[in-house]
Every structure is written in C-alpha cells, then in structure tokens.
C-alpha positions in Angstrom: 105.6 122.3 130.2 102.2 121.8 132.4 104.3 119.6 134.7 107.1 121.8 135.2 104.3 125.1 135.9 102.3 122.8 138.5 105.5 122.1 140.7 106.8 125.7 140.5 104.9 126.7 143.5 103.2 123.9 145.5 104.1 123.5 148.8 103.9 119.4 148.5 106.2 119.5 146.4 109.8 117.7 146.1 113.2 117.7 144.4 112.7 114.7 142.6 109.0 115.7 141.5 110.7 119.2 139.8 113.4 116.8 138.0 111.3 114.5 136.7 109.1 117.0 135.2 112.1 118.7 133.9 113.4 115.6 132.0 109.8 114.8 130.7 110.4 118.6 129.1 113.7 118.1 128.2 112.7 114.7 126.9 109.9 115.8 124.2 112.3 118.2 123.2 114.9 116.1 122.3 112.6 113.6 120.7 110.7 116.5 118.9 113.9 118.0 117.5 117.2 116.1 118.0 116.0 112.8 117.1 114.8 114.0 113.3 117.9 116.1 113.1 120.0 113.0 113.7 117.8 110.4 111.8 118.4 113.5 108.7 122.0 113.7 109.2 122.2 109.7 108.9 119.7 109.8 106.0 122.0 112.5 104.1 125.2 110.5 104.9 123.9 107.3 103.5 122.1 108.8 100.8 125.7 110.0 99.6 127.5 106.7 100.1 124.7 105.2 98.4 124.6 107.1 95.3 128.5 106.6 95.2 127.5 102.9 95.3 125.1 103.8 92.2 128.0 105.8 90.4 130.7 102.9 91.0 128.1 100.1 90.3 127.4 101.7 87.2 130.2 102.4 85.8 132.0 98.5 86.4 129.1 96.6 85.8 127.7 95.7 81.7 124.9 94.8 79.6 125.8 92.1 77.9 123.8 89.7 75.5 124.2 86.0 76.1 123.1 82.8 72.9 121.3 80.2 74.9 123.5 76.7 73.7 121.8 74.4 75.9 118.7 73.9 78.5 120.0 72.2 81.8 116.5 71.3 83.0 113.5 71.8 81.5 111.5 72.1 84.6 111.7 74.5 87.8 114.4 73.7 90.5 111.8 73.3 93.0 109.8 70.0 91.8 107.2 70.9 94.3 104.5 73.7 93.2 103.9 74.7 96.7 107.2 76.0 97.5 108.7 77.1 94.3 108.9 80.5 93.9 109.0 82.8 91.0 112.6 82.7 90.7 112.9 78.8 90.8 110.2 78.6 88.4 113.0 80.1 85.5 114.7 77.7 83.6 119.1 77.2 84.1 120.7 77.3 80.7 124.0 77.2 79.2 125.1 80.1 77.4 127.6 82.1 76.0 128.3 85.6 76.1 131.5 88.0 75.4 132.6 90.1 77.9 133.3 93.7 77.5 137.4 93.1 77.5 136.6 90.7 74.2 136.7 87.4 76.4 134.7 85.0 75.2 132.9 83.0 78.1 130.4 79.8 78.5 128.5 79.3 81.7 125.2 78.2 83.2 122.9 80.9 84.6 118.9 81.1 84.9 117.4 82.5 82.3 114.6 85.7 83.3 111.7 84.0 80.8 111.4 80.2 79.2 113.8 80.3 76.1 114.8 77.5 73.6 118.4 76.5 72.5 119.7 79.8 70.2 117.8 82.4 72.3 119.2 85.2 73.9 119.0 87.5 76.5 121.0 90.4 78.1 122.7 89.6 81.7 125.0 92.1 84.0 128.3 91.4 84.1 131.6 93.1 85.2 134.7 94.3 83.0 136.0 90.2 83.0 132.2 89.0 82.3 131.7 87.6 85.7 127.9 87.3 86.3 126.8 90.2 88.4 123.6 91.2 89.8 122.1 94.5 88.3 123.3 97.8 89.7 121.4 99.5 91.9 119.6 102.5 90.7 119.2 105.8 92.2 115.2 105.2 93.0 116.4 102.3 95.5 119.1 104.8 96.8 117.1 107.1 98.1 114.3 104.3 99.3 117.7 103.0 101.7 118.5 106.4 102.8 115.4 107.3 104.0 114.7 104.1 105.9 117.9 104.3 107.1 117.2 108.2 108.5 113.8 106.8 109.6 115.3 104.2 111.6 118.3 106.3 113.2 115.1 108.9 114.3 113.2 106.1 115.8 116.5 104.3 117.4 117.0 108.3 118.8 113.9 108.7 120.2 113.7 105.1 121.8 117.2 106.0 123.2 116.5 109.6 124.7 112.6 107.3 126.2 114.9 105.2 127.7 117.4 107.3 129.3 114.4 109.7 130.8 112.4 106.0 132.5 115.5 105.2 133.7 116.1 108.5 135.7 112.0 108.3 136.5 112.5 104.7 138.3 115.9 105.8 140.1 113.8 108.8 141.3 111.1 106.5 142.5 113.2 104.3 144.1 115.2 107.4 145.9 111.1 108.7 147.0 110.7 105.1 148.2 113.7 104.7 150.3 112.6 108.5 151.9 109.1 107.5 152.8 110.5 103.8 154.5 112.9 106.2 156.4 109.8 108.7 157.9 107.8 105.3 158.1 110.4 104.1 160.2 110.8 107.8 162.5 106.9 107.9 163.0 106.1 104.2 163.5 107.7 105.2 166.9 104.8 106.6 168.1 102.4 105.1 166.1 99.5 103.9 167.9 100.7 105.0 171.5 98.1 107.0 173.6 100.6 110.0 174.5 101.8 110.3 171.1 99.7 113.6 170.7 97.6 112.0 167.6 
C-alpha cells in the first residue's frame, strides 16, 4: 500500500511505476487471500476423495489368518547387513489361508516377524484371497489431504509471484527502451557549446 501511496502525487512518477505498485499490492492480496482459498478447496476435495477410497478399501479388504507351512529362506533377502532394510529382514514363507469367499489359498508371502512352521499371523486379502496391502486409514487420508492443500497453496502463491515478476520484467524493459530513446535525443546536443547547457 505504501508503494501505491508513494507514487500518488509524486512529480517523478511514471505510468509504469504506478502499474508496478498496483501489481505488487494485487499480488500481496492474492497470495494472502486467493492462494490459501485455493489450497483449502483442493484439500477439501482431496479429503472427500480419499475418505471414499478409505471406505472402499475397508469394504474390499479383509484380515485373514495364515498358517506357515515352511520357510523359504532362513536369511534376509539381502545378505549384506549394510544395505538390507527392515522389510528385507522379514522371512519369506509358504503359507496357507482361506479367503473370505471360502476358497483355500497357498502362496509365498513375507512374514511380519520371525516365524516357524505351524505359526500363524494375519494378512490383508481381497474377497478372492489375493494378498493386498493394508487399507488406508482416516488419519492417513487427512494427512494426504492437508499436504495436497498446502502444496496447492504454495503452487498458487508461486504462480502469482511469477506472474508479477514477469509483469515487472516487461515494465523494466519498457523503461529501458524509453531511456534509450531519451538518450538518443539528448545525445544529439550533448556536449555542444551552443546546446544551452
């Protein structure tokens, strides 16, 4: 606001100065008001879509108990302890389970902890008994929605500021062109004894 007020009655002001001051004020208002509003709407839409995903995944995925038949390997998948991750340290086992539809299944899966043949643990499957990842929970959906809203707010603010900088760059190029024209005119009489200066 001070930039707009400063150029209000200044005799040295140029039209480009006023445009630049108004662009700065408009940009500040858009970043403070419009960017967060865009982020809020995006976060709200993402939250609704993610809650629907949570609902569907909880309907379609079921916890079933598996029984270990045998171990596939007694060592981690990656034998190098420097590069093996926590997930690699889990044992691969051949296990049996019954799907929600009643069909028997057998397959190689990762055990969540060291197990022996005959031990059991639970896994997530779909209705036909295929192993699935754990369904998303409501708090994870909320976190993703907040991140989507914050990302949209930052992106909108960045785009608004980029537009302002582009405008200011154009205004500066116009000023330099005008200065060059003025110097060309002044240069014709510059330094001459009869130029009156």
